[in-house]
C-alpha positions in Angstrom: -130.4 6.9 129.4 -127.8 9.7 129.7 -125.3 7.7 131.8 -125.3 4.9 129.3 -125.0 7.2 126.3 -122.0 8.9 127.9 -120.3 5.6 128.8 -120.4 4.4 125.2 -118.1 7.1 123.8 -115.7 6.6 126.7 -115.6 2.8 126.1 -115.0 3.4 122.3 -112.3 5.9 123.2 -110.5 3.4 125.4 -110.8 0.7 122.7 -109.3 3.1 120.1 -106.5 4.0 122.6 -105.7 0.4 123.2 -105.5 -0.4 119.5 -103.3 2.6 118.9 -101.0 1.6 121.7 -100.7 -1.9 120.4 -100.4 -1.1 116.7 -96.7 -2.2 116.9 -97.9 -5.8 117.4 -99.7 -6.0 114.0 -96.6 -6.7 111.8 -94.9 -9.2 114.1 -98.2 -10.9 114.8 -99.0 -11.4 111.1 -95.5 -12.6 110.2 -95.4 -15.0 113.2 -98.8 -16.3 112.4 -97.7 -16.9 108.8 -94.7 -18.8 110.1 -96.9 -20.9 112.4 -99.3 -21.5 109.5 -96.4 -22.7 107.3 -95.2 -25.0 110.0 -98.7 -26.5 110.4 -99.0 -26.9 106.6 -95.7 -28.7 106.6 -97.1 -31.2 109.1 -100.1 -31.6 106.8 -97.7 -32.3 103.9 -95.9 -34.9 105.9 -99.2 -36.5 107.1 -100.5 -36.8 103.6 -97.3 -37.9 101.8 -95.9 -40.3 104.4 -99.2 -42.0 105.2 -101.2 -42.6 108.4 -98.9 -45.2 110.0 -95.7 -43.1 109.5 -97.4 -40.0 110.7 -98.6 -41.9 113.7 -95.0 -42.7 114.5 -94.1 -39.0 114.0 -96.9 -38.0 116.4 -95.8 -40.5 119.1 -92.2 -39.1 119.0 -93.6 -35.5 119.1 -95.8 -36.4 122.1 -92.9 -37.9 124.0 -90.9 -34.8 123.2 -93.6 -32.4 124.4 -93.8 -34.1 127.8 -90.0 -34.3 128.3 -89.6 -30.7 127.2 -91.5 -29.6 130.4 -88.7 -31.1 132.5 -85.9 -29.9 130.4 -87.2 -26.3 130.1 -88.5 -26.0 133.7 -90.4 -22.9 132.6 -87.3 -20.7 132.3 -88.6 -19.3 129.0 -91.6 -18.0 131.0 -89.3 -16.5 133.6 -87.2 -14.8 130.9 -90.3 -13.2 129.5 -90.9 -11.6 132.8 -87.4 -10.9 134.1 -85.6 -9.6 131.0 -87.9 -6.6 130.5 -87.6 -5.7 134.2 -83.8 -6.1 134.4 -81.3 -3.3 133.8 -79.6 -3.6 130.3 -76.3 -4.5 131.9 -77.9 -7.4 133.9 -79.6 -9.1 130.9 -76.5 -10.9 129.4 -75.9 -12.6 132.7 -79.6 -13.6 133.0 -79.6 -15.2 129.6 -76.2 -16.9 130.0 -77.3 -18.4 133.4 -80.6 -19.6 131.9 -79.0 -21.1 128.8 -76.2 -23.0 130.7 -78.6 -24.2 133.3 -81.1 -25.4 130.7 -78.4 -27.2 128.7 -77.1 -29.0 131.8 -80.6 -30.1 132.9 -81.5 -31.2 129.3 -78.3 -33.3 129.1 -79.0 -34.8 132.5 -82.6 -35.8 131.7 -81.6 -37.1 128.3 -78.9 -39.3 129.9 -81.4 -40.5 132.6 -83.9 -41.3 129.8 -81.3 -43.4 127.9 -80.3 -45.2 131.1 -84.0 -46.0 131.8 -84.6 -47.2 128.2 -85.8 -50.7 129.2 -88.4 -49.4 131.6 -89.5 -46.4 129.4 -89.9 -48.4 126.2 -92.1 -51.0 128.0 -94.3 -48.3 129.7 -94.6 -46.2 126.5 -94.9 -49.2 124.1 -92.2 -47.9 121.8 -88.8 -49.1 120.6 -85.4 -47.6 121.6 -85.1 -45.6 118.4 -88.4 -43.9 119.0 -87.5 -43.0 122.6 -84.1 -41.6 121.5 -85.8 -39.5 118.8 -88.2 -38.2 121.4 -85.4 -37.2 123.7 -83.4 -35.5 120.9 -86.5 -33.6 119.7 -87.2 -32.5 123.2 -83.7 -31.1 123.6 -84.1 -29.2 120.3 -87.5 -27.8 121.3 -86.2 -26.8 124.7 -83.4 -24.6 123.4 -85.7 -23.3 120.6 -88.3 -22.0 123.1 -85.7 -20.6 125.5 -83.9 -18.8 122.7 -87.2 -17.4 121.4 -88.0 -16.1 125.0 -84.6 -14.2 125.0 -85.6 -12.3 121.9 -89.2 -11.7 123.1 -87.9 -10.6 126.5 -85.7 -8.1 124.8 -88.7 -6.9 122.7 -87.2 -7.9 119.4 -90.5 -9.1 118.2 -90.0 -8.3 114.5 -86.6 -10.1 114.4 -88.0 -13.3 116.1 -91.1 -13.3 113.8 -89.0 -13.1 110.6 -86.6 -15.7 112.0 -89.5 -18.1 112.7 -90.7 -17.5 109.1 -87.3 -18.3 107.6 -87.0 -21.5 109.6 -90.5 -22.6 108.8 -89.9 -22.1 105.1 -86.7 -24.2 105.4 -88.5 -27.0 107.1 -91.2 -27.0 104.5 -88.6 -27.1 101.8 -86.8 -30.0 103.5 -90.0 -31.9 103.9 -91.0 -31.3 100.3 -87.7 -32.5 99.0 -87.9 -35.7 101.1 -91.4 -36.4 99.7 -91.3 -35.2 96.1 -87.7 -36.0 95.2 -86.6 -38.8 97.6 -90.0 -40.4 98.0 -89.4 -40.9 101.8 -92.4 -42.6 103.5 -90.8 -43.0 107.0 -91.0 -40.6 109.9 -87.2 -40.5 110.7 -86.0 -38.0 108.1 -88.9 -35.5 108.9 -88.1 -35.8 112.6 -84.4 -35.2 111.8 -85.3 -32.1 109.8 -87.4 -30.8 112.6 -84.6 -31.3 115.1 -82.1 -29.5 112.9 -84.3 -26.5 112.1 -85.1 -26.1 115.8 -81.4 -26.1 116.6 -80.6 -23.6 113.8 -83.3 -21.3 115.1 -81.8 -21.5 118.6 -78.3 -20.8 117.5 -79.2 -17.8 115.5 -81.5 -16.4 118.2 -78.9 -16.9 121.0 -76.2 -15.2 118.9 -78.6 -12.3 118.2 -79.6 -12.0 121.9 -76.0 -11.8 123.0 -75.7 -13.6 126.4 -72.4 -12.8 128.1 -69.8 -15.7 128.0 -68.8 -16.5 131.5 -71.9 -14.8 132.9 -73.1 -17.9 134.8 -74.2 -17.3 138.3 -75.3 -20.2 140.6 -77.2 -17.8 142.9 -79.0 -16.4 140.0 -79.8 -19.9 138.7 -81.5 -20.8 142.0 -83.5 -17.6 141.9 -84.7 -18.3 138.3 -85.7 -21.9 139.2 -87.5 -20.8 142.3 -89.4 -18.3 140.2 -90.4 -20.9 137.6 -91.4 -23.6 140.2 -95.1 -23.1 140.2 -95.2 -22.6 136.4 -93.2 -25.8 135.9 -95.7 -27.7 138.0 -98.5 -26.3 135.9 -96.6 -27.1 132.7 -95.9 -30.6 133.8 -99.5 -31.3 134.6 -100.8 -29.8 131.3 -98.0 -31.5 129.3 -99.1 -34.9 130.6 -102.8 -34.1 130.3 -102.6 -32.9 126.7 -99.9 -35.3 125.5 -100.9 -38.6 127.0 -103.9 -39.1 124.7 -101.5 -40.1 121.9 -99.6 -42.4 124.3 -102.9 -44.1 125.3 -103.8 -44.5 121.7 -100.4 -46.0 120.9 -101.1 -48.6 123.6 -104.6 -49.6 122.6 -105.0 -48.7 118.9 -103.2 -49.2 115.6 -100.5 -46.9 114.4 -102.7 -45.7 111.6 -105.4 -44.7 114.1 -102.8 -42.5 115.9 -102.1 -40.7 112.7 -105.7 -40.2 111.9 -106.4 -38.9 115.4 -103.6 -36.4 115.0 -105.3 -35.0 112.0 -108.7 -34.8 113.7 -107.3 -33.4 117.0 -103.8 -32.2 116.6 -104.2 -29.7 113.7 -107.1 -27.8 115.1 -105.4 -27.7 118.5 -102.2 -26.3 116.9 -104.3 -23.8 115.0 -105.8 -22.6 118.3 -102.3 -22.5 119.8 -101.2 -20.1 117.1 -104.0 -17.7 118.0 -103.0 -17.8 121.7 -99.3 -17.6 121.1 -99.2 -15.0 118.3 -102.4 -13.1 119.1 -102.8 -13.1 122.9 -99.1 -13.5 123.5 -98.2 -10.2 121.9 -101.1 -7.9 122.6 -103.6 -9.2 125.1 -101.2 -10.7 127.8 -99.9 -7.2 128.8 -103.6 -6.1 129.1 -104.5 -9.1 131.2 -101.4 -8.5 133.4 -102.6 -5.0 134.4 -106.4 -5.7 134.5 -108.4 -5.9 137.7 -108.3 -9.7 138.2 -111.7 -10.3 139.8 -113.3 -8.3 137.0 -111.3 -10.1 134.4 -112.4 -13.5 135.8 -116.0 -12.5 135.7 -115.7 -11.4 132.1 -114.0 -14.7 131.2 -116.8 -16.7 132.9 -119.3 -14.9 130.6 -117.1 -15.3 127.5 -116.1 -18.9 128.0 -119.3 -20.5 126.5 -119.1 -18.1 123.5 -115.4 -18.8 123.0 -116.0 -22.6 123.2 -118.9 -22.4 120.7 -117.1 -20.1 118.3 -114.0 -22.2 118.4 -115.9 -25.4 117.8 -117.7 -24.0 114.8 -114.4 -22.7 113.4 -112.6 -26.0 114.1 -115.4 -28.0 112.4 -115.1 -25.8 109.2 -111.3 -25.9 109.3 -111.4 -29.7 109.6 -113.3 -29.9 106.3 -110.5 -28.0 104.6 -107.9 -30.3 106.2 -109.5 -33.4 105.0 -110.1 -32.1 101.5 -106.3 -31.7 101.3 -105.5 -35.0 103.0 -107.8 -37.5 101.4 -106.5 -41.1 100.9 -105.6 -42.6 104.3 -107.5 -40.0 106.2 -111.3 -40.5 105.5 -113.5 -37.6 106.5 -116.3 -38.3 109.0 -118.6 -35.5 110.0 -119.4 -37.3 113.3 -115.7 -37.6 114.2 -115.0 -34.0 113.2 -117.9 -32.9 115.4 -116.5 -34.7 118.4 -113.1 -33.1 117.6 -114.6 -29.7 117.3 -116.4 -30.0 120.6 -113.2 -31.0 122.4 -111.2 -28.2 120.8 -113.9 -25.7 121.8 -113.8 -26.8 125.5 -110.0 -27.0 125.4 -109.8 -23.4 124.2 -112.1 -22.1 126.9 -110.0 -23.9 129.5 -106.9 -22.3 128.0 -108.5 -18.9 128.3 -108.8 -19.4 132.0 -105.2 -20.7 132.2 -103.8 -17.6 130.4 -105.7 -15.2 132.6 -104.6 -17.0 135.8 -101.0 -17.0 134.6 -101.1 -13.3 134.4 -102.1 -13.0 138.1 -98.6 -13.9 139.4 -98.1 -16.3 142.3 -101.7 -16.2 143.4 -103.0 -17.1 139.9 -100.4 -19.8 139.5 -101.4 -21.4 142.8 -105.1 -21.4 141.9 -104.4 -23.0 138.5 -102.0 -25.6 140.0 -104.7 -26.5 142.5 -107.3 -26.8 139.8 -105.0 -29.1 137.8 -104.2 -31.2 140.8 -107.9 -31.7 141.5 -108.9 -32.2 137.9 -106.1 -34.3 136.5 -106.9 -37.7 138.1 -110.6 -37.9 137.0 -109.7 -36.4 133.6 -107.0 -39.0 132.9 -109.2 -41.8 134.2 -112.0 -40.8 131.8 -109.5 -40.3 128.9 -107.9 -43.8 129.4 -111.3 -45.5 129.7 -112.6 -43.9 126.5 -109.5 -44.7 124.5 -109.4 -48.3 125.7 -113.2 -48.6 125.0 -113.4 -47.1 121.5 -109.8 -46.4 120.2 -109.9 -43.4 117.8 -113.5 -42.4 118.6 -112.9 -42.9 122.3 -109.9 -40.6 122.1 -111.9 -37.8 120.7 -114.7 -38.3 123.3 -112.2 -38.6 126.1 -110.3 -35.5 125.1 -113.6 -33.5 125.2 -114.7 -35.0 128.5 -111.3 -34.4 130.1 -111.3 -30.8 129.1 -114.9 -30.4 130.3 -113.8 -31.7 133.7 -110.9 -29.2 133.9 -113.1 -26.3 132.7 -115.7 -27.1 135.3 -113.0 -27.3 138.1 -111.3 -24.0 137.1 -114.5 -22.2 136.5 -116.0 -23.1 139.9 -112.7 -22.4 141.7 -112.0 -19.0 140.2 -115.6 -17.9 140.8 -115.1 -18.8 144.5 -111.5 -17.5 144.9 -111.9 -14.3 143.1 -115.3 -13.5 144.7 -113.7 -13.8 148.1 -110.8 -11.6 147.0 -113.3 -9.0 145.7 -115.4 -9.0 148.9 -112.5 -9.2 151.4 
């Protein structure tokens, strides 16, 4: 067929052109991926050396921090990634100063409210005061870390931020290794403290390198930034609860050691997939998605989603075997549990693919995604809670897979309808 044979060289030429245009991303992507790998390896070291119960405590604090970070950050890091490249060079220091000061103020206010509400929150979350305080402190450090990183990425200083992430990851690994091998620490506290400190160090260095202008605060600009991030914050709040509350449920209805084991089965593969999205898609594919024809992009994703889910599940299952060969001891390997975990991670990755694509469609995509989350969250949480209460660790893995399957079904059906109507209108 002449038309088909002519189209193939054109497609190959476009692919070569795209790869050439994005060759700059190769070095920063590799370094950033190495940094994320070292950070994940450090968590493995802590999990193996400290034991399942201590690692369960570590995971509970991290889960609290991930949820609180959504409120402290209010998606200003996402806004910076869009606004800094578009702003004139002279406007960027004021943008960063306003975002930084606003974020610090909001973080301090939320941390204060959290401490004032300690009796209520500790009862609801089934944690003690120290665990809650550690979660708030970790949330604050993660918030400034992510905002500072967005400054550098928004200024397109990709190589600098990648090497800085690598340096901080190596320092955290060294601190964790010292605590384990020299001091023999078997409690979560020192490892959490090291994580907080390294997050803060990264933030300070990144902010200094980005160069926000002292005294550049603007109340009017702050309102504009928060309005821009409103829909994204709603999405982040819903996903933060959805993908962080499984550990909170387990902490209610299962033993601390089960929380630690669940984190190895579910947390490490999920983090590994997060590295792919952050360091792969984040550098090269997001700009392509941002400029693509959205109805066409959604049709392609609908076709790719089952393959992405299956491929991710197979990869996650294989990676899990490696994890457990390293862990041993308190983390017995079960092929059945690993299969459940791999299934959940596969469906979760397919849902994230839709989320990333919708986030690149501006306000329209954000509204579609927020609507899908609002519709899917209640049944997903109900199924997850029921499964955890029913079967603990195993139920958590089943519930995570089912919750993501519900979300994937909702977003798949909604985008097929919404973007078909856009195409035909």
